[in-house]
C-alpha positions as CSV (number, residue, x, y, z in Angstrom):
1,M,-224.3,-24.8,60.9
2,Q,-226.7,-27.6,61.6
3,R,-226.5,-31.1,60.2
4,R,-228.7,-34.1,59.9
5,L,-228.0,-37.6,61.0
6,G,-230.5,-40.3,60.1
7,V,-230.9,-43.8,61.6
8,V,-232.5,-46.5,59.6
9,F,-233.7,-49.6,61.4
10,A,-234.0,-52.3,58.8
11,A,-235.6,-55.7,59.6
12,G,-237.9,-55.5,56.6
13,L,-240.9,-57.7,56.2
14,L,-241.4,-59.6,52.9
15,S,-244.8,-60.5,51.7
16,S,-245.7,-64.0,50.3
17,S,-248.7,-66.2,50.1
18,L,-249.3,-68.5,53.0
19,P,-248.1,-72.1,52.7
20,A,-250.5,-74.8,51.8
21,L,-251.5,-77.3,54.6
22,A,-250.2,-80.8,54.4
23,Q,-252.5,-83.8,54.3
24,K,-253.9,-85.1,57.6
25,A,-252.6,-88.3,58.9
26,D,-254.9,-91.3,58.9
27,S,-254.7,-91.9,62.7
28,G,-255.8,-89.5,65.4
29,A,-253.8,-91.6,67.8
30,L,-250.7,-90.8,65.8
31,W,-251.5,-87.1,65.9
32,A,-252.0,-87.2,69.7
33,S,-248.7,-88.9,70.3
34,R,-246.9,-85.9,68.9
35,F,-248.5,-83.3,71.2
36,G,-246.3,-82.4,74.1
37,G,-248.3,-79.4,75.3
38,D,-249.0,-75.8,74.3
39,A,-245.9,-73.6,73.8
40,Q,-245.2,-69.9,73.5
41,V,-242.8,-68.0,71.3
42,V,-242.0,-64.6,72.7
43,L,-240.0,-61.8,71.0
44,G,-238.4,-59.9,73.9
45,S,-241.3,-59.8,76.3
46,S,-244.1,-59.8,73.7
47,P,-245.7,-63.1,72.6
48,L,-246.2,-63.5,68.8
49,T,-249.7,-62.6,67.7
50,I,-251.4,-65.8,66.4
51,S,-255.2,-65.5,66.0
52,N,-256.0,-69.1,64.8
53,P,-255.9,-71.5,67.8
54,N,-255.2,-74.4,65.5
55,R,-252.0,-72.7,64.4
56,M,-250.6,-72.0,67.9
57,P,-247.1,-73.2,68.8
58,Y,-246.7,-76.5,70.5
59,R,-244.0,-78.8,71.9
60,D,-243.4,-82.0,69.9
61,A,-243.4,-84.9,72.4
62,R,-241.1,-86.9,70.2
63,D,-238.0,-84.7,70.4
64,N,-239.2,-81.7,72.5
65,A,-238.9,-79.3,69.5
66,I,-240.9,-76.1,69.7
67,C,-243.0,-76.1,66.6
68,I,-244.5,-73.1,64.9
69,A,-246.8,-72.5,61.9
70,P,-244.6,-71.2,59.0
71,E,-247.1,-68.4,58.3
72,S,-246.6,-67.1,61.9
73,L,-243.0,-66.3,61.1
74,V,-244.1,-63.4,58.9
75,N,-244.3,-61.5,62.3
76,L,-240.5,-62.0,62.5
77,G,-239.8,-60.8,59.0
78,I,-239.5,-64.4,57.6
79,V,-241.6,-65.7,54.7
80,A,-242.2,-69.4,54.1
81,R,-243.4,-71.7,51.3
82,V,-244.2,-75.4,51.7
83,E,-242.8,-77.6,48.9
84,G,-243.6,-81.2,49.5
85,S,-241.9,-82.4,52.7
86,S,-239.8,-79.3,53.0
87,V,-240.4,-75.7,53.9
88,K,-238.3,-72.9,52.2
89,L,-237.9,-69.8,54.4
90,M,-236.3,-66.5,53.6
91,G,-235.6,-63.5,55.9
92,A,-235.0,-59.9,55.2
93,D,-231.4,-60.6,54.2
94,K,-232.7,-62.7,51.3
95,N,-230.8,-65.7,52.7
96,L,-232.8,-68.9,51.8
97,I,-232.8,-71.9,54.0
98,V,-234.7,-75.2,53.8
99,V,-236.0,-77.3,56.7
100,A,-238.1,-80.3,57.1
101,A,-241.9,-79.9,57.3
102,R,-243.6,-81.3,60.4
103,Q,-247.2,-82.5,60.4
104,G,-249.1,-81.0,63.3
105,P,-250.9,-83.2,65.9
106,F,-254.6,-83.7,66.4
107,E,-254.7,-80.8,68.9
108,R,-253.6,-78.5,66.0
109,A,-255.9,-80.1,63.4
110,G,-252.8,-81.3,61.4
111,G,-251.2,-78.9,59.0
112,V,-247.6,-77.9,58.5
113,F,-245.3,-76.7,61.3
114,V,-241.5,-76.2,61.5
115,D,-239.0,-76.5,64.3
116,A,-238.6,-72.8,65.4
117,V,-235.2,-73.3,67.0
118,E,-233.8,-75.0,63.8
119,V,-235.1,-72.1,61.7
120,L,-233.8,-69.3,63.8
121,K,-230.4,-70.9,64.6
122,T,-229.8,-71.7,61.0
123,M,-230.6,-68.1,59.9
124,G,-228.5,-66.7,62.8
125,I,-230.9,-63.8,63.3
126,A,-231.9,-64.3,66.9
127,A,-230.5,-65.1,70.3
128,L,-232.6,-67.9,71.9
129,S,-233.4,-69.1,75.4
130,F,-235.9,-71.6,76.6
131,E,-238.0,-71.7,79.8
132,Q,-238.8,-75.4,80.2
133,S,-241.4,-74.9,83.0
134,T,-243.7,-72.9,80.7
135,N,-242.6,-74.3,77.3
136,T,-241.6,-70.7,76.3
137,L,-239.1,-70.0,73.6
138,I,-237.7,-66.5,74.1
139,L,-236.2,-64.7,71.1
140,R,-234.0,-61.6,71.1
141,S,-233.3,-59.9,67.8
142,V,-229.6,-59.7,66.9
143,L,-228.3,-56.3,65.7
144,R,-226.3,-57.5,62.8
145,D,-224.8,-54.3,61.3
146,V,-224.2,-50.6,62.0
147,S,-223.1,-48.5,59.1
148,L,-222.9,-44.8,58.4
149,Q,-224.4,-44.1,54.9
150,G,-224.2,-40.4,54.2
151,D,-226.3,-38.7,56.9
152,A,-228.0,-41.9,58.0
153,L,-226.8,-44.3,60.6
154,K,-228.3,-47.6,59.5
155,V,-228.8,-50.3,62.1
156,T,-229.8,-53.7,60.6
157,A,-231.5,-56.2,62.9
158,G,-232.2,-59.9,62.4
159,L,-235.8,-59.6,63.7
160,P,-238.1,-56.6,63.8
161,V,-237.2,-54.0,66.5
162,T,-239.0,-51.1,68.0
163,P,-236.3,-48.7,69.2
164,S,-236.9,-46.0,71.8
165,V,-234.9,-42.8,72.2
166,S,-233.9,-40.7,75.1
167,I,-231.8,-37.5,75.3
168,E,-229.3,-37.1,78.1
169,S,-226.4,-34.8,79.2
170,Q,-228.3,-31.6,78.2
171,G,-228.8,-32.7,74.7
172,L,-225.2,-33.9,74.1
173,R,-226.0,-37.6,74.2
174,V,-228.6,-39.6,72.3
175,V,-229.4,-43.1,73.7
176,V,-231.3,-45.5,71.4
177,D,-232.6,-48.6,73.2
178,F,-233.7,-51.8,71.3
179,P,-236.0,-53.8,73.7
180,G,-235.9,-57.5,72.9
181,A,-232.5,-57.3,71.2
182,T,-228.8,-58.1,71.6
183,I,-225.9,-56.3,70.1
184,G,-224.6,-59.7,68.8
185,E,-221.1,-59.3,67.4
186,L,-221.1,-55.6,66.7
187,P,-217.9,-53.7,67.7
188,R,-218.3,-51.8,71.0
189,Q,-216.8,-48.5,69.6
190,L,-217.3,-47.1,66.2
191,G,-214.8,-44.4,65.0
192,V,-216.3,-41.3,63.5
193,S,-215.0,-38.2,61.8
194,S,-217.4,-35.3,62.3
195,S,-217.5,-32.0,64.0
196,K,-221.0,-32.8,65.3
197,I,-220.6,-36.5,66.3
198,L,-217.9,-37.3,68.9
199,A,-218.5,-41.1,69.4
200,I,-220.9,-43.9,68.6
201,R,-220.9,-46.9,71.0
202,T,-222.8,-50.1,71.3
203,L,-223.5,-52.0,74.5
204,Q,-225.9,-54.5,76.1
205,A,-227.9,-52.5,78.6
206,D,-229.4,-55.6,80.1
207,D,-230.2,-59.2,79.0
208,N,-233.2,-57.9,77.0
209,T,-232.0,-54.5,75.7
210,A,-229.4,-53.5,73.2
211,R,-228.2,-49.9,73.2
212,L,-226.7,-47.5,70.8
213,V,-225.1,-44.3,72.4
214,I,-224.3,-41.3,70.2
215,D,-222.2,-38.5,71.8
216,L,-222.6,-35.1,70.2
217,S,-220.5,-31.9,70.3
218,E,-223.6,-29.7,70.6
219,P,-227.3,-30.3,71.1
220,I,-229.2,-31.1,67.9
221,P,-232.9,-31.8,67.5
222,F,-233.7,-35.6,67.3
223,Y,-236.8,-37.0,65.7
224,W,-238.3,-40.1,64.2
225,R,-239.9,-40.4,60.8
226,E,-241.6,-43.4,59.4
227,G,-240.2,-45.2,56.5
228,K,-241.8,-47.7,54.1
229,A,-240.5,-50.8,55.8
230,A,-238.3,-49.2,58.5
231,L,-238.1,-46.5,61.1
232,V,-235.7,-43.6,60.6
233,A,-234.3,-41.5,63.4
234,T,-232.8,-38.2,62.4
235,L,-230.9,-35.3,63.8
236,A,-233.0,-32.6,62.2
237,P,-231.8,-29.7,60.0
238,P,-234.0,-26.6,60.5
239,G,-236.8,-26.0,58.1
240,V,-237.6,-29.6,57.5
241,A,-241.0,-31.2,58.4
242,T,-240.2,-34.1,60.7
243,T,-242.0,-36.8,62.5
244,T,-241.1,-37.0,66.2
245,A,-241.5,-39.7,68.8
246,S,-243.5,-38.6,71.9
247,T,-243.0,-40.1,75.3
248,N,-245.9,-42.5,74.7
249,G,-244.4,-43.9,71.5
250,M,-247.0,-42.2,69.2
251,L,-245.7,-40.3,66.2
252,S,-246.3,-36.5,65.6
253,T,-245.2,-34.0,63.0
254,T,-243.3,-30.8,63.8
255,K,-241.4,-28.2,61.7
256,S,-238.1,-26.6,62.6
257,S,-236.9,-23.0,61.7
258,A,-235.2,-21.7,58.5
259,P,-233.1,-24.2,56.5
260,T,-229.3,-24.1,56.3
261,V,-227.0,-25.9,53.9
262,T,-225.1,-29.0,55.0
263,T,-221.6,-28.8,53.6
264,A,-220.2,-32.1,54.8
265,K,-221.4,-35.5,55.7
266,P,-220.1,-37.5,58.7
267,T,-218.2,-40.7,57.7
268,F,-216.7,-43.5,59.6
269,S,-213.0,-43.1,60.1
270,S,-211.0,-46.1,59.1
271,S,-207.8,-44.9,60.8
272,M,-206.5,-45.7,64.2
273,V,-203.7,-44.5,66.4
274,L,-200.7,-46.5,67.7
275,R,-200.2,-45.2,71.2
276,T,-197.2,-47.2,72.5
277,I,-194.8,-50.0,71.6
278,S,-192.8,-51.8,74.2
279,T,-190.7,-55.0,74.5
280,S,-190.1,-57.6,77.1
281,S,-187.7,-60.6,77.2
282,L,-189.4,-63.8,78.2
283,G,-186.1,-65.7,78.2
284,D,-183.4,-66.2,75.6
285,D,-185.8,-68.1,73.4
286,R,-188.8,-65.6,73.5
287,L,-189.1,-61.9,72.9
288,R,-192.4,-60.0,73.1
289,F,-193.5,-56.8,71.3
290,A,-196.6,-55.2,72.8
291,L,-198.4,-52.6,70.7
292,Q,-201.3,-50.6,72.1
293,T,-203.7,-49.1,69.6
294,T,-207.0,-47.3,69.8
295,R,-208.8,-50.4,68.3
296,M,-207.9,-53.7,66.7
297,P,-205.2,-53.0,64.1
298,N,-205.0,-53.9,60.5
299,V,-201.9,-56.0,60.6
300,R,-200.1,-58.2,58.0
301,P,-197.1,-60.4,59.1
302,S,-194.5,-61.8,56.8
303,V,-191.1,-63.3,57.1
304,Q,-188.5,-63.0,54.3
305,K,-184.8,-62.9,53.9
306,G,-184.1,-63.1,57.6
307,K,-186.5,-60.3,58.5
308,L,-189.9,-60.3,60.2
309,V,-192.2,-57.6,58.8
310,L,-195.3,-56.5,60.5
311,D,-197.3,-54.0,58.4
312,F,-200.0,-51.8,60.0
313,G,-202.5,-50.1,57.7
314,N,-204.6,-47.0,58.3
315,I,-202.7,-46.1,61.4
316,Y,-201.0,-43.0,62.8
317,L,-198.4,-42.6,65.4
318,A,-199.1,-40.8,68.7
319,D,-196.2,-38.8,70.1
320,S,-195.9,-41.4,72.9
321,A,-195.5,-44.1,70.3
322,K,-192.7,-42.1,68.6
323,S,-190.9,-41.8,71.9
324,S,-191.2,-45.5,72.7
325,A,-190.2,-46.5,69.2
326,A,-187.0,-44.6,69.5
327,T,-185.9,-47.1,72.3
328,L,-186.0,-50.0,69.8
329,A,-182.6,-49.0,68.6
330,E,-181.2,-50.0,72.0
331,L,-183.0,-53.4,72.1
332,K,-180.7,-56.4,72.6
333,H,-181.9,-60.0,72.5
334,P,-180.4,-63.3,71.2
335,L,-183.2,-63.7,68.7
336,I,-182.7,-60.4,66.8
337,K,-180.0,-58.2,65.4
338,S,-182.2,-55.0,65.3
339,A,-185.7,-53.7,65.4
340,Q,-187.2,-50.4,64.1
341,L,-190.6,-48.8,63.5
342,V,-190.7,-47.3,60.0
343,P,-193.4,-45.0,58.6
344,V,-194.6,-46.1,55.1
345,G,-196.4,-43.5,53.1
346,G,-198.9,-41.3,54.9
347,R,-201.1,-43.9,56.6
348,A,-199.0,-47.1,57.3
349,V,-196.3,-48.2,59.8
350,R,-193.9,-51.1,59.5
351,L,-192.3,-53.0,62.4
352,L,-189.1,-54.3,60.8
353,V,-187.1,-56.9,62.8
354,E,-183.8,-58.3,61.5
355,L,-183.4,-61.8,62.9
356,A,-180.3,-63.4,64.3
357,S,-181.6,-66.9,63.8
358,Q,-184.6,-68.8,62.6
359,V,-187.7,-67.8,64.5
360,G,-191.4,-68.4,64.7
361,Y,-194.1,-66.1,65.9
362,T,-197.3,-66.1,67.8
363,I,-199.6,-63.1,67.5
364,R,-202.5,-62.4,69.9
365,N,-205.2,-59.8,69.3
366,A,-205.6,-58.3,72.8
367,K,-208.6,-56.8,74.6
368,G,-209.1,-53.1,74.3
369,G,-207.1,-52.8,71.1
370,G,-203.6,-53.8,70.4
371,L,-201.4,-56.7,69.7
372,L,-199.0,-59.0,71.5
373,V,-196.3,-60.4,69.1
374,D,-194.0,-63.1,70.5
375,L,-190.9,-64.1,68.6
376,L,-189.6,-67.5,69.6
377,T,-187.1,-70.2,68.8
378,P,-189.2,-72.9,67.0
379,R,-189.4,-76.1,68.8
380,K,-189.5,-77.9,65.4
381,T,-187.8,-76.6,62.3
382,E,-189.0,-79.6,60.3
383,G,-192.3,-81.4,60.1
384,P,-195.6,-80.8,58.4
385,L,-196.4,-77.6,60.3
386,A,-193.0,-76.0,60.4
387,G,-193.3,-72.4,59.1
388,R,-197.1,-72.8,58.4
389,T,-199.3,-69.9,59.6
390,I,-202.5,-71.1,61.4
391,V,-205.2,-68.7,62.6
392,V,-207.0,-70.0,65.7
393,D,-210.4,-68.5,66.6
394,P,-211.8,-69.2,70.0
395,G,-215.5,-68.7,69.2
396,H,-217.6,-65.8,70.6
397,G,-216.4,-63.5,73.4
398,G,-217.3,-60.4,75.4
399,S,-220.8,-59.4,76.4
400,S,-221.9,-59.0,72.8
401,S,-221.3,-62.6,71.8
402,T,-221.6,-65.0,74.7
403,G,-222.6,-68.0,72.6
404,N,-224.7,-70.8,74.0
405,R,-225.6,-70.9,77.7
406,A,-225.6,-74.2,79.7
407,D,-228.2,-74.9,82.4
408,D,-225.7,-74.0,85.1
409,G,-225.1,-70.6,83.5
410,I,-221.7,-71.3,82.0
411,L,-221.3,-69.6,78.6
412,E,-219.9,-71.1,75.5
413,K,-217.3,-68.2,75.2
414,N,-215.8,-69.2,78.6
415,L,-215.1,-72.8,77.3
416,T,-213.9,-72.0,73.8
417,L,-211.2,-69.6,75.0
418,P,-209.1,-72.1,77.1
419,I,-209.5,-74.7,74.4
420,G,-208.4,-72.2,71.7
421,L,-205.4,-71.2,73.7
422,M,-204.4,-74.8,74.1
423,V,-204.8,-75.4,70.4
424,A,-202.4,-72.5,69.8
425,Q,-199.9,-73.8,72.3
426,N,-199.9,-77.2,70.6
427,L,-199.5,-75.7,67.1
428,E,-196.6,-73.5,68.4
429,A,-194.9,-76.7,69.7
430,M,-195.2,-78.2,66.3
431,G,-193.3,-75.3,64.7
432,A,-196.3,-73.4,63.3
433,N,-196.7,-69.6,63.4
434,V,-200.0,-68.9,65.2
435,I,-202.4,-66.0,65.2
436,L,-205.1,-65.9,67.8
437,T,-208.2,-63.8,67.0
438,R,-208.7,-63.2,70.8
439,D,-206.6,-64.0,73.9
440,S,-209.2,-63.0,76.5
441,D,-212.9,-62.2,77.0
442,F,-213.7,-59.8,74.2
443,D,-215.4,-60.0,70.8
444,P,-213.3,-59.2,67.8
445,G,-216.4,-59.2,65.6
446,L,-217.7,-61.9,63.2
447,E,-216.3,-60.4,60.1
448,E,-213.0,-59.3,61.6
449,R,-212.1,-62.9,62.6
450,A,-212.0,-63.9,58.9
451,I,-210.3,-60.6,57.9
452,I,-207.5,-61.3,60.4
453,A,-206.8,-64.6,58.7
454,N,-207.1,-63.1,55.2
455,R,-204.7,-60.2,55.9
456,A,-202.1,-62.6,57.4
457,N,-202.3,-64.8,54.2
458,A,-202.7,-67.8,56.6
459,D,-202.5,-71.4,55.5
460,I,-205.4,-72.6,57.7
461,F,-208.3,-71.1,59.7
462,V,-209.9,-73.0,62.5
463,S,-212.8,-71.7,64.7
464,V,-213.6,-73.5,68.0
465,H,-217.2,-73.7,69.1
466,L,-219.6,-75.7,71.3
467,N,-223.1,-76.7,70.0
468,D,-226.6,-76.6,71.5
469,G,-229.5,-78.7,70.3
470,R,-232.3,-77.5,72.7
471,P,-235.0,-78.4,73.1
472,N,-233.7,-81.7,71.8
473,R,-231.2,-82.7,74.5
474,S,-230.5,-86.2,73.2
475,V,-228.2,-85.1,70.3
476,R,-224.5,-85.1,71.1
477,G,-221.1,-85.4,69.6
478,I,-218.3,-83.7,67.6
479,E,-219.1,-82.1,64.3
480,V,-216.5,-80.4,62.0
481,Y,-217.9,-78.1,59.4
482,Y,-216.4,-77.0,56.1
483,H,-217.6,-74.5,53.5
484,R,-220.1,-76.0,51.0
485,Q,-218.1,-78.5,48.9
486,E,-214.6,-77.0,49.2
487,E,-212.4,-80.1,49.0
488,T,-209.3,-79.1,51.0
489,S,-211.5,-77.9,53.9
490,R,-213.6,-81.1,53.7
491,D,-210.4,-83.2,53.9
492,L,-209.1,-81.1,56.8
493,A,-212.4,-81.5,58.7
494,R,-212.1,-85.3,58.3
495,F,-208.5,-85.3,59.7
496,I,-209.4,-83.1,62.6
497,G,-212.5,-85.0,63.5
498,A,-210.7,-88.3,63.5
499,K,-207.8,-87.0,65.6
500,I,-210.1,-85.4,68.2
501,K,-212.0,-88.6,68.6
502,E,-208.7,-90.5,68.9
503,N,-207.6,-88.2,71.7
504,V,-210.9,-87.9,73.7
505,G,-211.8,-91.6,73.4
506,D,-215.3,-92.4,74.7
507,A,-215.8,-89.0,76.3
508,L,-217.4,-87.6,73.1
509,P,-218.8,-89.4,70.0
510,L,-217.9,-88.3,66.5
511,R,-220.7,-87.2,64.2
512,G,-218.2,-86.4,61.4
513,A,-217.3,-83.8,58.9
514,R,-220.3,-81.8,57.5
515,S,-220.8,-79.1,54.9
516,D,-222.2,-75.9,56.2
517,S,-224.7,-76.1,53.4
518,V,-226.6,-78.6,55.6
519,N,-227.6,-75.8,58.0
520,A,-227.3,-72.8,55.6
521,P,-227.9,-74.0,52.1
522,E,-227.9,-70.6,50.5
523,K,-224.5,-69.2,51.5
524,G,-223.0,-71.4,54.2
525,Y,-221.5,-70.1,57.5
526,A,-220.3,-66.5,57.2
527,I,-217.0,-67.1,59.0
528,L,-216.1,-70.0,56.6
529,R,-217.4,-68.2,53.5
530,S,-215.4,-65.0,54.3
531,S,-212.1,-66.7,55.0
532,Q,-210.1,-67.3,51.8
533,M,-208.0,-70.2,53.0
534,T,-208.8,-73.8,53.9
535,G,-210.8,-73.6,57.1
536,V,-213.2,-75.4,59.4
537,L,-215.5,-74.7,62.3
538,V,-215.2,-77.3,65.0
539,E,-218.3,-78.0,67.2
540,L,-216.7,-80.1,70.0
541,G,-220.0,-81.2,71.5
542,Y,-223.4,-80.2,72.7
543,M,-223.8,-78.1,75.9
544,S,-227.5,-79.1,75.9
545,N,-226.6,-82.7,76.4
546,S,-225.6,-83.6,80.0
547,V,-223.0,-86.2,79.0
548,D,-221.4,-84.0,76.4
549,Y,-221.4,-81.0,78.7
550,A,-219.8,-82.9,81.6
551,A,-217.0,-83.8,79.2
552,L,-216.6,-80.3,77.8
553,K,-216.2,-78.8,81.3
554,N,-213.5,-81.4,82.1
555,S,-210.0,-79.8,81.7
556,E,-208.5,-83.1,80.7
557,V,-211.0,-83.5,77.9
558,Q,-210.4,-79.9,76.8
559,R,-206.7,-80.6,76.6
560,Q,-207.2,-83.8,74.6
561,A,-209.6,-82.0,72.2
562,A,-207.2,-79.2,71.7
563,Q,-204.4,-81.6,71.0
564,G,-206.6,-83.5,68.6
565,I,-207.3,-80.3,66.6
566,A,-203.6,-79.5,66.3
567,E,-202.7,-83.0,65.4
568,G,-205.5,-83.2,62.8
569,I,-204.0,-80.1,61.1
570,A,-200.6,-81.7,61.2
571,D,-202.0,-85.0,59.8
572,Y,-203.6,-83.1,56.9
573,F,-200.4,-81.5,55.8
574,A,-198.4,-84.7,56.3
575,A,-200.9,-86.4,53.9
576,N,-201.0,-83.4,51.6
577,P,-197.6,-81.7,51.8
578,S,-198.0,-79.9,48.5
579,S,-201.6,-78.8,49.1
580,L,-202.3,-75.2,48.1
581,T,-204.6,-73.9,50.9
582,K,-204.1,-70.1,51.0
583,Y,-206.6,-69.0,48.2
584,V,-209.2,-71.8,47.9
585,K,-212.1,-69.3,48.5
586,P,-210.9,-66.1,46.8
587,Q,-212.3,-62.9,48.4
588,K,-212.9,-59.5,46.9
589,P,-209.8,-57.3,47.5
590,R,-210.2,-54.8,50.3
591,D,-208.2,-51.7,51.1
592,F,-206.8,-51.8,54.7
593,G,-204.2,-49.1,54.0
594,L,-201.5,-51.7,53.9
595,P,-198.4,-50.9,51.8
596,P,-197.0,-53.3,49.2
597,L,-194.9,-56.1,50.6
598,P,-191.2,-55.0,50.9
599,T,-188.4,-56.4,48.9
600,F,-184.9,-56.8,50.4
601,P,-182.2,-57.0,47.8
602,D,-178.7,-57.6,49.2
603,D,-177.5,-54.1,48.6
604,E,-180.7,-52.3,49.9
605,A,-180.1,-49.2,52.0
606,P,-181.8,-49.3,55.4
607,E,-185.1,-47.5,55.9
608,N,-185.4,-44.5,58.1
609,P,-186.8,-45.5,61.5
610,V,-189.2,-43.4,63.6
611,K,-187.2,-40.9,65.7
């Protein structure tokens, strides 16, 4: 039996009339003062095609912005329309943004231009780098989504991509390369359930090439066919006329042998496997549970009636996990009376811990799949954060989401991690339960960060980032973003910003609390939009500014900023003790295979543990 797998590459171009040109300035001298030299905008290694010399990119001498004609952005799948002093732009994802129009200099005969960096960073569709010596802005398309839809594996890119395919391992492996692209925040391993497809992986082959690797159980013909506004790569069933990609990239049509019937379609498997569970005592006041899974688990923590409950959805127990779970019956520790791993239905597992005293917890999502759960004696049982659940997200991580890069090569992800860990330590010391989206150098995925918080029914979500304003290197300071006009998040942003500033002093200026509608007026930031609780994204400073960057690298300033974030959250709850923060941005319910929350009447019979 043969089966077809299609791959759709969607970065679709929208058509629109070209924007009208703005009126020329009265003074040629004013025009000339704006021109800082010719510039280039390059997608991967290919400069954008711009035929009119008067519409070529240039560097604005006033703020070093790389300016591009709005109509040139159609080559990137972006359409634009000038409306007065503003330019409205929309990409293939239909997300509308608004930026200020810039009048071109004398060397470009006036006309409307826009700041290319502002447009692309706000849309979040490209990774950017800048070669100052040549005034070249280098773009790499961000692969934003991979999804299996019937027989088609759809790869959605932020900017147009031209993938190439090679067949390896005697036809058992298909490698799809995307020159001029980055895998962004895609997961590295995609689970599949198919007799023909063994695995689908994503990786960054080099700085300029994203890669998709498909492992097959048997060789299957692979071909391209051209779609209306996309390219489709397909594992061909026999008897179907197909369009194949030759070695020189040209398309040709072939036909395979007699057809057969496809009886099943490959689908993504949402289930995972719990491999092991182990415990370790870190002192009389701290007990650690370590759970190793095939990928990041769907977990929901809760504490009720003297019991800690950790529910895991869409998960199955390996034999090794059953063996290690049996040892929980012998576990002795001052913080607990008992612990057991309990199957719930056919696709969920519950870690049930009966507590000997009041405890708090810290949960860390670990690299390679798995979870570290620390039970601890709370340092504070009273106060504004006692018993609250806070999710701390150290921004970016792994090779797929490095974040901004400083001139000395240091990456944003390497600075947000230690700061995020210190935020968690401070919150723990204040009596909060803390969940870390990552505890080392890996990328949980953009969507998963918000999902972690939603599943945990957290009180607060805080994501830690560092900014970049290039080519404008003068901008600096702390910015705390909240979603649109959500009031509790706005108030939290103000408390956190004030407390960071109080702690860091003159090291970093405060630019204040800002709505994410400023940069993304259509939908706001995805990570704030998708988290249902009160939440903020903290930009601690600008890596592109030498003064800010020197402060951000300083371990003492990092400690002070982390302390300020934690104290700002505490100040918010001290001022708003009755604030309802858990469901201020309700999300559509999602099925993670989690069972209903348990109830514990006084006369309840004990559940049957794994044996």
